[in-house]
N, C-alpha and C positions, 0 to 999 in steps of 0.2 A: 422548537427553534433553538440551536445552541446558543449559549451565552459565554460570556468571557470567563465564567466560573467553572463551567463544565468541560473545557477544551484543554487537551494536554498541551502544556507549554505556555498557555495563555497567562497574561499579566494584568492585574488591576492595580488601582492604587493601594491595596492592602497586601500586595504580595511582591517579594523582591525577585530580581531576575535571575539569581543563582541557580534556580531549578532549570530554567531553560537552557542556560549555558551548559550546565552539566549533562542534560539530557542529550545535547548535540555534540558532546565531546568525540564520542565514539564514531559519530558521522563524519565529524571534521577530521579525525584521524584516517578515516577512509579517502576523504577528499585530498588530503596531504601526502598520503604514504604511498601512493602507486603513480607517481607523476612521470609518465613516459615523456621523452623529449620529441614531441610532434614537430613537424616541419614548420618553420617559422618565416618563411620568406615572404608570406602575405602580409606580415605584420610590420614591415620596414623594409626600406632600401638596404642594399648591401652596405652602405655606410653606416646606417642606423645600426644595424646588427653587428657590424665591426666595433662601433662605439660602445654597443652594449656588452660585447664579449670583453673588451678591454677593461671594462669597469667591473666585469663579473667576478674578479677575484676579491674584491673588496666588499664590506658590507654594503647592503642596498641603500641604506639611509646614512649619509655621512655629513649632513649639514646641522647647523645649530637650530633647534627647534625653538620658535619665537613664542612670545606670550599673546594673549588676547589683546584686542586694541578697541578703542572708541574713538580713535583720531580719524580726521577727514583726510586720510592719505593711504597709499599703498606702503605696507611694511613687508620687508623680506629679511632672511638671515643676514647677519652682518657681513659675511662673505660674498654676498651678492649684490647687484645693482639691477636697476630697473628704468626703463624710460618708455614713453609714449611713442607709438609708431604710426598710429592712424586714428583719429577721433571722428565723432559725428560731424558733418559738414565739411571735413577735408576733401579736397578734389581728388577725384580717382580717375577721371576720363578726359581726353583731349579736349582744351576748351574750357574746362570747368573752372568756376570762380572759387576764391577763397572763402573760408567760413566768415559770416558776419556776426559778430558778438552779440548783437541784439536779435539775432535770427530772423531779420528781415529779408533774407534771400528768398527769391521767387520759388514757386514750385517747379518751374523749369530748371532753375539752378540746383534745386535739391535733387533733381533726378539725375545729375552728374556728379554728386557728392556721396560720400559715405551716408548711409541712413542711420537711423536712431536705434539705440539699444542693441548694441553688438551682442551676438550669441554664438552658435556653433560655427566653426571654421576648419579649414585644412590647408596646409602648405603644400603646394606643388612647385617642385624645382624648375629653375630655368638654367640651361635650355632644357627643353622637354626631353625626358629620358635620361637626364643627369642625375647626380646625387649631390647638386650644389647646395652648400649650407650658408651662402653668402648672396644668393640671387634667386628669387622666386615669386610665385604668385600666391596670395592669400584670397581663397574663396570664403565668403563670410554671410552669415545670416544677419538680417536687421529685424528683430522679432516684432516690436510694436513701438508705440509712440506715447509721449506725454505732451499732448497737443497744447497745453499750457505754457510749455517751453519752446513749442516749434515756431511760435510767431510772437511779435512783440506784445500783443494784448491777449495772447493765448485764445481761449474759446469764448471771450466775452462777446465778440461778433463771431457770425459763421456764415462762411461763403464758399461758392463752388472752389474759389482758388484754394483756401484753407484745406478743403476736402482733397483736392489734388495734391497739395503738398503733403498731407498726411500719408496719403497713398504712395507718393514716391519717396517717403522716408522709411517705408516698409520694404520687405523683399530680401534680395540678394545683392551681392557686389563682388567683384574681383578687383584687387588693386596689387600693383607690382612693388616689391620691397627689395632693397639693396643695403648690404652690411659693408661699411667703408673701413672696418677694422677697428672702429671704436663705437660706432652707432648704427642703428638701422634707419632708413629713410623710405618713405613712399616716393615712388618715382611719378612725378607729375606728367601729364600728357602721354601716358603710357599706351602703347597699341593694344594692350590687353584689358585696359580699364573697361569696366562694365558694370551697369546697373540693370537689375531685372526687378520690376516694381510690381504693384497691385493691378497693373494694366498691361503688362507684357503677354503676348500671345505665347500660349503653350499648346503642345499636342497632346491629347488624350490617348494613351496607349493601354493594351491589355483587355481584359474580359468585359470592362464596363464601357469601353469606347462604343459609342453608338447606341447604348440602351436608352430606351425611352426615359429612364430616371435621370439621365445626363443631358437630355435635349432641352433647349431653351429658345425663346423667340429670336434671340441674336445668333443662335447656334443650333438650328433644327436638326442638324446631323449628329450633335453630341459628341463631336470629335475635336473641338478647339475651344480652350478656355482662357479667359482673360486673368492674368495675374496670379500671384502667390502672395501671401501674408501670414502673420503669426509663425514665422519659421524659426524654430527653436533649435534643437540639437541637429546633428548632421550625419553624414556618413561619406564614403568614398568607394570607388570601385577599383579592383585591380587592373582595369584598362584605362585609368587615368581620368575619370570623371568625378564630378561632386554631387553628392546627394544632399538635398535639403528636405526638411521634415516640417509640414504644416501642423501645427498644434491647436491651439485653442481659437478656432476660426469662427465658430457659430455666434458668439456674441457681437460680432460685426454686423450680423444681419438682425432683421426685427419682423415680428409677426404679431401685429395687432388685431388679427381677425377673431379672437376669442375662440377660435377653433383650430388647434394645431395638428398636423398629421402626425401619425405614430413615428415615421422616420424622422421628421423634424424634431419632434419631442425626445426621442432617445439619442440625439446629438445635441440637444440643448438650445434650439433656436428659440430666443426669448421674445416676450413682447418689449417695447421700447423702454419701460420703466424698470426691466431687469436686465437690459443690455448693458454693455460696458462704456456706454456713451460716446462712441467714436462718430456718430451722426453721420456716416457716409450716406446712408440711405436718403438723406434730404436733398442731396445733389447728384446721387447717382442711383438710378431707380433699381439696378440689378440687386441691391442690398435689401430690398423690401421682399421678403420671402412670401408675402401673400401675392403679390404681382408676379413674381418669378419663383415658384415653389422649388424648382429644380437647381437654381442657382447654388445653394448651399451644397449640393451633392458633388459640386465640382472641385470642392476642397477637403483637406484632411487627407491629402495623399503624399507619398514620397515622390520628390521631383528630381531630375537629372539634367545637368548639362555639361558641356565640355569647357573648362575654364581657359584652355589655351585657344579657343575659337570664339571670339566675341559676337561673330555671326550666327553661331549655333542655336538652333531652336530648342528651347527646354521642354522636357516631356514629363508629363504625370503618370506615374506606373500604377494602374489599378490593380494589378495582381497581387500588389503587396498589401492590399487592405486599406480601407477607409477609417480613420480615427483621429484622435488628437495626439499625432505622432510625435514621440520624444526619442528622435534619433532613429538611426538605422545602423546597427553595429555589425561589421562583417566579420565572417569566419567562414575559411575555405573547407570544403569538404575533401577527403583523400581522392576523390574521382575528379575534383576539378569544378564541381558545382559550388555556387556561392550561397552562402547562408546569412540571412540578415536578421538580428534580434532586434525588437522594437517594443517600446512601452507605450502605453496609452495614458498620458497625464492630463486628465480632463479636470480643470480646477474647479469646475462647477459641480460635477456629479461624485469627483473623488474616488469612488470604486470603480475601476476599470482593470482590463486585463494586460497580460504580457503575451507577446505574439513572436512567431519566427516565420521567415519565408525562405523556401529551399527552391532554388531555381530547377527547372525542368531538365536542363542540359549544361554541361560544363561550358566555362568561358574559354575563348580562343587566346591562349597565352601569346603575348606579343602581337596580338591582332589589332589593338587599338579600339577606338571607339566605334568606327564603322563595322568592324567585324563583330562586335558585342552589343550594339545598340539595342537588340531584341532580347537579349538575355534575361532581363528583368519582367519581360511581357508574359512569360509562362512559368509556372510553378505551383508549389503548394504552399498554402497558408495554413498554420497551426497557431492555437492557443494553449497555454500552459494551465495544467492542474497541479497544485502543490498538495500532496497527501500529508496527513498528521504524523506519519512515521519517518518522514524525511526522504521518502521516495517522490517522484513525479512523473508526469506523462504529458506528451504533446498530443492534443486532440486536433484531428484533421477538419479543417473548415472547406470542405469540398461539397458541392451540391450533390444531393443524393446520399450523404454519409452523416452519421451522428445527428439525426434529427432535422438536417438542412433540406427539407422537402417542401413541395408546394402547399402542403397542408399546414405547415408552419411559417408560411410566408415567403418562401424562396422558391421562385419558379426557374432559377438559372444561377451559375456562377456569377453572373453579372450582380445579381441582387445580393448573394453572399458577400462580395467584397464591398459593395456600396454601403451595407448595413453590417459590416464586419462585427460591430459591437453586438448586436442582437445575435449573430450567428455564434459568437463565443458563449453568449448567455445560454442560448438554447443547448449548446454542446456540452456545457457544464464547467467552463474555465472559472479559476478561482478569482475572486474579487480582490485585487491588490490595494495597497494604500499609495495610490498615485505614483505608479511606476515611471520613473524618470530615465536618466542615462543608463547605458548598459556599456560594459567593458569586457573585453575577452583577454585572458593571459596568454602571452605569447608562446609559451612552452607548455603548460599544463592544460590549456584549452578551458580552464575553468571560466565561467561566466558570472559576472557581477552586475547587480541592479540596485540602484538606489530607490528606496521608497520614501519619498520626501516628507510626507506626514498626512495625516488623515484625522483630524479631529471629530469627524462624524462618526468614526468606528465606535461601536458600543450604543450609539444614539441615533445615527441615521442608517439609510438603507440605499443599496444600489437602485437606479431607476427600474421601475417595473417589478421590483420585488415587494413582497408583502410585509416582512418584518425586518426590523433593524439587525445589522450583522454585528456580533461581537468580535472579540479576539480570536485568533485561530494561531496555529503553529508558525506559519508563513508571515503573519502579521499579529504578533504577539502582544500588542498593548491597545488598550482602549480606555481613553482616546489615545491617539497616536499624535502629540505634538511635535515630537523631536525627530521622528523618523528613524530609519534603519537601513541596512545593506544585507541582501540576501545572495548567496551565491550557489552556483549548481554545477555539475560535471555530468556531461552527457554520457551515455553508455559508450563504452569503447572510446572515449575522448572524440567521438564522430559527431559533428554538430547536425548531421542528418538524422541521428538516432531519434527515436519517439519516447525513450525512457531516460531519466536522469535521477541523480540523488543531490540533495540540497540541504544547506544549513543556514541560519542566521550568522552573518559574518561579524556585524557591527550594529550596535545600538547607539543612536546619537542622544545628546543630552548633557546635562551638567552631573559629573559624578558626585557632587557635593549636595545635590538637591534633596530637599526632604522628602519629596515625593518620588517613590520608587519608579513610576511611569515616566518620569522626566530625567532619569538618570542614565548616563552613558555607562556601558560596559568596558570602558577604558578609563585612564586616569585623566586623559585629555578632554576637554570640553568642546562640544560642537553640536550644532543642531541643523536639522533639515537638509541632509545632503542631496546633492542634485547632480552637478557635472561629475563625470567619472571617466577615467582613462587609465588603461594599464599600458606602461612604456615597454620598450624592447628589453630592458633589464628585468622587468617584472615588477617595478614599483607600481602600486595602485594610487593614482592621483584622485582625491576626493574634493569636490568643491561645494559650497553651501549657498542656499538661497533661502534665508529666513526673511519673511516678508517685513517691511518696515512697520506694518500695523502689528506684526507679532513682537518686533523688538522694541518699540517706542510708542508711548502715548502721543496724543496730539499736541502736548507741549514739549515733545522730543525727550522726554525724561525715560531713561532705559527702564524697561520692565523687570520686574524682580526674577522672572525665569531667565532673562538674558544677562543678568549682572555679572555672571561668571563666564559668559560665552562670547559677549562683545560683537562686533561687526562680522559680516560674513567672511569666510576665510577659505584656504585652500590648505589641505593635509596630504602628507604622503605616507603610505602605509606599506609595510612587507608582508604580503599575504601568508608567507611561510612561518613567520615568527608571532605575527600579530603586532609588531611594533609600529607605532604611529606617531609622527611628528607633524607640528604645525609649520608649514613653509611661508605662508602668505597671509595678510590680512588686508581687506579693502576698505575705502573710504566709506564715510556714513551713508547708509541707505542703499548701497549697491549690492548686487549679485555678482559673485565671482563664477565665471562660467568658461568653458572651453580650454582645452589643452593641446597645444601642438609643438612638436619639436622639429628643428631642423635636422636633417640626417645625420649630422655629426653630433647631435644631442648637445651641443653647446649654447644653443639659444631655445628658450621655452617662450612660446607665446600665449598669452592669456587674455581674455576679454574682461573688462570691468563694466558692467551693464547697469543702467540707470543709477548712478550715483545721485544722491540726494532724494531718492524716493519718498514721496509724502507718506506719512502714517495714516493712510485713509483706506477706505473700502477700495477693492481692486478694480481697475487701475489707479493707484496713487497718482493724482496730479498735483503739481505745485501751484502756488500763487504766482501768476504772471507777473504782477507788480513786485514781487520779492523772489525772483528766480533763484538767488543764492541764499536763502534764509536756512537751508538744511545743509547744502554742500557747495563748494567752489571747485571741487576738483574736475579735471585736472589743470585748469589754467590759473587757479588761485583768484585773488582779489582783482586781479587785471582783467580778468575774464568776464563774460557777462551772464554766463549760466553753466551748470554743471554738464559735462558732455560724456557720453559712454566712448569707450576707447579700447583698442588693441594695444597691449603693452608687451615689450619684449625684456626677458630676464636672463640674465647671465651671471656666471661666477666672475668675480673680480680678477681671477688669475687666469680665466679662459677655459676652465675644465669643463667636465661633463655635469650637467645639471641635475641636481638631486644627490651628488657625491659630496 
């Protein structure tokens, strides 16, 4: 078995990163040197592209880079300002009540308010079809909950009502926003306001629909699932719908039988003592994976709904594969087919793959949702293999190809997509360091992926593998505490190609750290990149998600590895020059996530997730008797507890954000 010391470009604690960077210079020159201007209409509205063109004659990065922060607030460059637009518990549906600072609102009230832990989102202009930058809808994910903040006494008592409230604080939402010339406001009683929770009915579409592995006692046909949760990153479609991605769903289930099936094991369904403690199974039997062994199979999908139609039924698209989905990033093929890049960020297994889905047919331009509602039901799923020489290939995950046969446990395409992880294992995809968000450059079509961290590399092993995996060229550090970003360019800049060239774009860490494995390859310090977005001007926005347990000890003292890194942050990089600046820092214990511009690029929406996260085992839960012990953001001392929120950032002079 290869180790970290015998792989080209691998880095251990006794070796600097210079050799790796030098080895990739020629590859990087290839990636940068032949950048044809591909069509970019897919990556922004005409107004977005016009704003990008207007700013194109100036350097990409024009703002003042800020320092690190340990403060319990959001900080941005001096020429910018920020405001809260919508926080957990704010009303977003007609008849919804205002947030109660002691979190005593009922489960029914929570189902009409913003959920907890804002994550991926997308801005949809109003009226539909316009380029409005002052009126729109924000479709958003609410990833998970701190149930010790969700109720006045937290989880000290546990009831069916608390389980229902927790489920109602998960899922998705749509809220309407308006800009009055000075500030953004959420529109109360909006006709578009919507919540989709862990109990909302979904249609199951694609090859897995109706398969025996999808059938349950409540749904013997296997075609209707209840709910969505652990919705992390997101995507969108060119026909105007929202995509949300179900990530670490398995720790919500429990299997205490002592004998777990191969499928449940590969996806990490745990016994109670290794679950994340959400305890839904105590009052909702479907989360008992012994009594309902197929219920976990109905999660881990990309879901779609129409944000403009509150009555639309959301859909789970099984053709795109089942995994701990970390987003679905769109790239349009020259022939009009849609391509989605997807990471599999399993917090538990850590070693997973990168995928892409290519639709079987072009979408109908200007056809709307009705004309395109089945485009994502048929297509080809691939997994990525990164070679040591900087080349790569997409391996087709189709039944009957690349070892995906009945002899290897796959009797149909339905079984391939339900167990996409094992299919990628069998086909020989590369095990990556927790692939997170993916971004596509609007002109070069280069693709970027954040590999947030993997401290198990060099000591741990992927599920069902016999030996630990050391560093390799695409995952060059063992252990990988600080994370990195890899980029690739598809052959011919065609997202449907099956060959690509790749390099390591960025290594996270502290450039002054004594340990080379924890150093950044830039002068600027950051760690554990997560959120990622390439705007229409070509600026790559990078957001970080260092866990509270990584950053601080239980006494809230900052750990040595983070003394020069500080709280989580948001960076902006120029991919052509490698210049990188720090744009935003978040409050204590938060993750900075999601990047959305208005079409004129004069407002930037960002989510601040779980401010005040406790530095404990995942998920970090606060003390319900001291909810403000770590953070009081955003309401300050007058508030009752920290709240995740969407913020809006603007230049003080009203100019394009980032300049």
